[in-house]
C-alpha positions in Angstrom: -29.1 1.8 6.7 -29.9 5.1 8.1 -29.8 7.0 11.5 -30.6 10.7 12.1 -30.3 12.1 8.6 -27.1 10.0 7.5 -27.6 7.0 4.9 -25.2 4.3 3.9 -25.4 3.1 0.2 -23.2 0.9 -1.8 -21.4 2.2 -4.9 -19.0 1.4 -7.5 -16.4 4.1 -7.7 -15.6 3.2 -11.2 -19.2 4.3 -12.2 -18.9 7.4 -10.0 -17.4 10.2 -12.0 -17.1 12.4 -9.1 -15.6 9.9 -6.7 -12.1 11.5 -6.4 -13.2 14.9 -6.1 -15.6 13.9 -3.0 -12.8 12.1 -1.5 -10.5 14.9 -1.8 -12.9 17.6 -0.6 -13.6 15.4 2.5 -9.9 16.1 3.5 -9.2 12.4 4.2 -8.4 9.4 2.2 -5.4 8.1 0.5 -4.6 7.0 -2.9 -5.9 3.5 -1.9 -9.3 5.0 -1.6 -9.5 6.5 -5.0 -11.2 5.2 -8.1 -7.8 4.9 -9.7 -6.7 2.2 -7.3 -9.7 0.3 -7.6 -9.6 0.2 -11.3 -6.0 -1.2 -11.0 -7.5 -4.1 -9.0 -10.5 -4.5 -11.0 -8.6 -4.8 -14.4 -5.8 -6.9 -13.0 -7.5 -9.4 -10.8 -11.2 -9.0 -11.7 -12.2 -8.4 -8.1 -15.8 -6.6 -7.5 -15.7 -3.1 -5.9 -18.5 -2.5 -3.0 -17.5 0.6 -1.5 -20.0 2.0 1.2 -20.6 5.5 0.9 -22.0 7.7 3.9 -24.0 10.7 2.9 -26.4 13.3 4.8 -28.8 14.9 2.6 -26.9 13.6 -0.4 -23.8 15.1 0.7 -20.6 12.9 1.0 -19.5 12.2 4.7 -17.4 9.4 4.4 -16.7 5.8 2.9 -15.7 2.3 3.6 -13.8 1.0 0.4 -14.2 -3.0 0.1 -13.0 -5.1 -2.6 -15.1 -8.6 -2.8 -12.6 -11.4 -3.7 -14.1 -14.5 -5.1 -11.7 -17.5 -5.2 -12.2 -21.2 -5.6 -9.1 -21.6 -3.6 -9.2 -19.1 -0.7 -13.0 -18.5 -0.5 -15.4 -15.4 -0.9 -14.6 -12.5 1.3 -14.2 -8.6 1.7 -11.2 -6.8 1.9 -10.6 -3.2 3.0 -8.5 -2.9 0.9 -6.5 -5.3 -1.4 -2.9 -4.8 -1.5 -2.8 -1.7 0.6 -0.8 -1.5 3.8 -3.2 0.4 5.6 -6.8 1.7 4.4 -9.2 2.7 7.0 -12.5 4.0 6.7 -13.1 7.7 6.0 -15.3 8.7 9.0 -15.3 11.6 11.1 -16.1 9.7 14.3 -16.8 6.2 15.8 -20.5 6.7 15.3 -20.1 6.9 11.7 -17.8 4.2 11.5 -20.4 2.1 13.3 -22.9 2.9 10.5 -20.5 1.8 7.9 -19.4 -1.6 9.7 -23.1 -2.4 10.4 -23.9 -2.1 6.6 -20.9 -4.1 5.5 -21.5 -6.9 8.0 -25.0 -7.0 6.9 -23.8 -7.1 3.2 -21.2 -9.8 3.8 -23.8 -12.0 5.5 -26.2 -11.8 2.7 -23.2 -12.2 0.1 -21.8 -15.4 1.7 -18.4 -13.9 2.7 -16.0 -16.1 4.8 -14.7 -13.0 6.4 -14.1 -9.3 6.1 -10.3 -8.0 6.7 -9.8 -4.5 7.7 -6.2 -3.0 7.3 -5.2 -0.4 9.7 -8.7 0.7 10.8 -8.3 3.1 13.8 -12.0 2.5 15.0 -11.3 -1.1 15.7 -8.4 -0.7 18.0 -10.4 -2.3 20.9 -11.3 -5.8 18.9 -8.8 -8.7 18.7 -6.1 -8.0 16.4 -5.4 -10.5 13.8 -1.9 -9.4 12.4 0.2 -6.4 13.8 3.0 -4.4 11.9 5.3 -1.5 12.6 4.2 1.5 10.5 6.2 4.6 9.7 5.0 8.0 8.6 7.5 10.8 7.8 6.4 14.5 8.1 7.7 16.5 4.9 8.9 19.9 5.5 9.5 22.7 3.1 13.1 23.4 4.5 15.3 20.8 3.2 18.0 21.4 5.7 15.9 20.8 8.5 14.5 17.5 6.9 18.3 16.5 6.4 19.0 17.3 10.1 16.7 14.5 11.3 18.7 11.9 9.3 20.7 9.4 11.5 24.3 9.7 10.9 24.7 6.4 9.4 21.7 7.3 6.8 23.3 10.6 5.9 26.8 8.9 5.4 25.0 6.3 3.1 23.5 9.0 0.9 26.8 10.8 0.4 28.6 7.5 -0.3 26.1 6.8 -3.1 26.7 10.1 -4.5 30.5 9.6 -4.3 30.2 6.4 -6.2 28.5 8.0 -8.8 25.1 6.9 -8.5 22.3 9.0 -10.3 18.8 9.6 -9.9 15.9 9.5 -12.4 12.5 10.7 -11.4 9.8 10.0 -14.1 6.3 8.9 -14.9 7.2 6.7 -17.9 6.2 3.1 -18.7 9.8 2.2 -19.5 10.9 3.2 -16.0 8.0 1.2 -14.5 9.1 -1.9 -16.3 12.8 -1.1 -15.3 11.6 -1.1 -11.7 9.7 -4.4 -12.3 13.2 -6.3 -13.2 14.4 -5.2 -9.6 10.9 -6.1 -8.0 11.4 -9.6 -9.3 15.0 -9.8 -8.2 13.9 -8.5 -4.6 10.9 -10.8 -4.3 13.0 -13.8 -5.0 15.6 -12.7 -2.3 12.5 -12.5 0.1 11.1 -15.8 -0.8 8.0 -14.3 -2.4 6.6 -14.5 -5.8 6.5 -11.0 -7.7 3.3 -9.2 -8.6 2.3 -9.9 -12.2 3.8 -7.4 -14.9 0.1 -6.5 -15.9 -0.4 -5.1 -12.3 2.5 -2.6 -12.9 1.3 -1.8 -16.4 -2.1 -1.0 -15.0 -0.6 1.0 -12.0 1.3 3.1 -14.8 -2.0 3.8 -16.7 -4.3 4.4 -14.0 -2.4 5.9 -11.3 1.0 7.1 -12.3 0.0 8.5 -15.6 -2.9 10.3 -13.9 -0.2 12.3 -12.0 -0.8 10.2 -8.8 2.5 8.8 -8.6 6.2 8.5 -9.9 9.2 6.2 -10.2 12.5 6.8 -8.8 15.4 4.9 -10.3 19.1 4.7 -9.2 21.6 4.1 -11.9 25.2 3.1 -11.9 27.3 2.9 -14.9 24.0 2.8 -17.1 22.8 -0.1 -15.0 19.4 0.2 -13.0 20.4 -0.8 -9.3 17.7 0.2 -7.2 14.3 1.9 -7.4 11.0 2.9 -5.6 7.5 3.6 -6.7 5.7 6.4 -4.8 2.1 7.1 -5.2 0.2 10.2 -3.8 -3.4 11.6 -3.4 -4.2 15.1 -1.9 -1.3 16.0 0.3 -0.4 12.4 1.3 2.4 10.4 -0.4 3.1 6.6 -0.2 6.2 4.8 -0.7 4.5 1.8 -2.0 7.2 -0.5 -3.5 11.1 -0.7 -3.0 13.5 -2.8 -4.7 17.1 -3.3 -5.6 19.7 -5.5 -7.2 21.9 -7.0 -4.4 24.8 -7.2 -6.5 25.2 -3.4 -6.1 24.2 -3.2 -2.4 27.6 -1.7 -1.6 26.7 1.3 -3.5 24.0 2.2 -0.7 21.8 3.3 -3.6 18.5 2.6 -1.8 19.4 5.4 0.6 19.9 7.8 -2.1 16.4 6.8 -3.9 14.6 7.3 -0.5 16.2 10.8 0.0 15.5 12.0 -3.5 12.1 10.7 -3.1 11.5 12.6 0.2 12.9 15.9 -1.4 10.6 15.4 -4.5 7.5 14.9 -2.3 8.4 17.9 -0.1 8.9 20.0 -3.3 5.5 19.0 -4.5 3.7 20.1 -1.4 2.9 16.8 0.1 2.5 16.9 3.9 3.7 13.4 4.7 5.3 10.2 3.3 4.0 6.8 4.4 6.9 4.4 4.4 4.6 1.5 4.8 4.3 -1.5 7.0 7.1 -3.7 8.3 7.0 -7.2 9.9 7.7 -6.8 13.7 10.6 -9.3 13.4 12.2 -7.6 10.4 14.8 -5.6 12.6 16.8 -4.4 9.8 14.0 -2.8 7.7 12.7 -1.1 10.7 16.1 0.2 11.5 16.4 1.6 8.1 13.2 3.3 8.3 13.9 4.8 11.6 17.1 6.4 10.3 15.1 8.9 8.4 13.3 10.9 11.4 10.0 9.0 10.7 7.4 8.5 13.5 7.1 4.9 14.2 3.6 3.5 15.5 2.0 0.2 14.9 -1.0 -0.9 12.5 -3.4 -3.6 13.2 -5.2 -6.0 10.6 -8.7 -7.2 11.8 -10.6 -10.1 10.7 -14.3 -10.6 11.0 -15.3 -14.1 10.9 -19.0 -14.7 9.8 -18.8 -18.2 11.1 -18.2 -17.2 14.7 -19.8 -13.7 14.2 -17.1 -11.8 15.7 -13.3 -10.6 15.3 -10.8 -13.4 15.6 -7.1 -13.6 15.9 -5.4 -16.5 14.3 -2.3 -18.3 15.0 0.6 -17.6 12.6 1.2 -19.8 9.7 4.4 -21.6 10.0 4.1 -22.8 6.4 4.7 -19.5 5.0 8.3 -19.4 6.2 8.9 -22.9 4.8 7.6 -21.8 1.5 9.6 -18.8 1.6 12.7 -20.9 1.8 11.8 -22.9 -1.2 10.8 -19.9 -3.3 14.3 -18.2 -2.7 15.8 -20.8 -4.8 13.4 -20.9 -7.8 14.4 -19.1 -11.0 12.6 -15.7 -11.5 10.8 -16.8 -14.5 9.2 -19.6 -12.4 8.3 -17.1 -9.7 6.6 -14.7 -12.1 4.4 -17.8 -13.2 3.5 -18.4 -9.6 2.7 -14.5 -9.2 0.5 -14.5 -12.4 -1.5 -17.4 -10.7 -1.3 -16.7 -7.0 -2.0 -12.8 -6.4 -5.6 -12.9 -7.6 -6.3 -15.5 -5.0 -4.5 -13.6 -2.3 -6.3 -10.3 -2.3 
């Protein structure tokens, strides 16, 4: 599809060696737009990347990254973008986005998709919102004292408490630390009543993202025991707090606060402009309060669902079954939850 001199084509970023360089040069895009994140999804879940690239006289102008998920249980659909909190189109204005949108709707119709899900698309704010979340983003500063001055009193006190208790921090890109984090991830997901992502996902994340200098792991240790951790991803001047986890047995140490503070300092020292603290369910008052304590800007992010049967954006009622499932999953052994995660995530997308 084209208008004026702009053209939309479908590309696979894994077969496009210059993809990340073009994305970086555009001044937009996050780690979720990169070929590295696409490779993690393809190798772990066997999704099919159909990225729409906007060009003008063969010059990159923008893109809309889509993963095609084809499941015998949940149907065939497009997602922008799987397992990202927020991944909007790279477009300079609404007209460029319209070109990308029209192209992906045509593609979805021809491909037999049930729907397309857009996560945090700013140019769809006037459409019916299917899901809404709180979203926090922290501006990073070169002056550590100024960043510390933004902390809420209780947040600052919790950092000092963790230090007094003897909690130590390790920042690394090693596979061993990724696997150490994964143990915490399994414990945390069980506490939340959710299955963990498969271990292969984190191994691929290490191979294709962290090992390519697009992220790092931050772990808190207490008496040689790993008690809390965080995985931070980055691209260009933006960092993302992607995963956080902890062992609730050591909650009294306030290690999570020290982990995040050391992450913020590390991101600032590496020259990143901002740290995305991710999405939060609107009814999760505890996590929202925790994120508010760091001086981050709180906004909202909407997820939008275009349904091909009704040919429009739809807003569904909340699924009460999810809450019931979570109550049951909290009582299952971690090994059982891992088996569920190995099976389920490729169908969730």
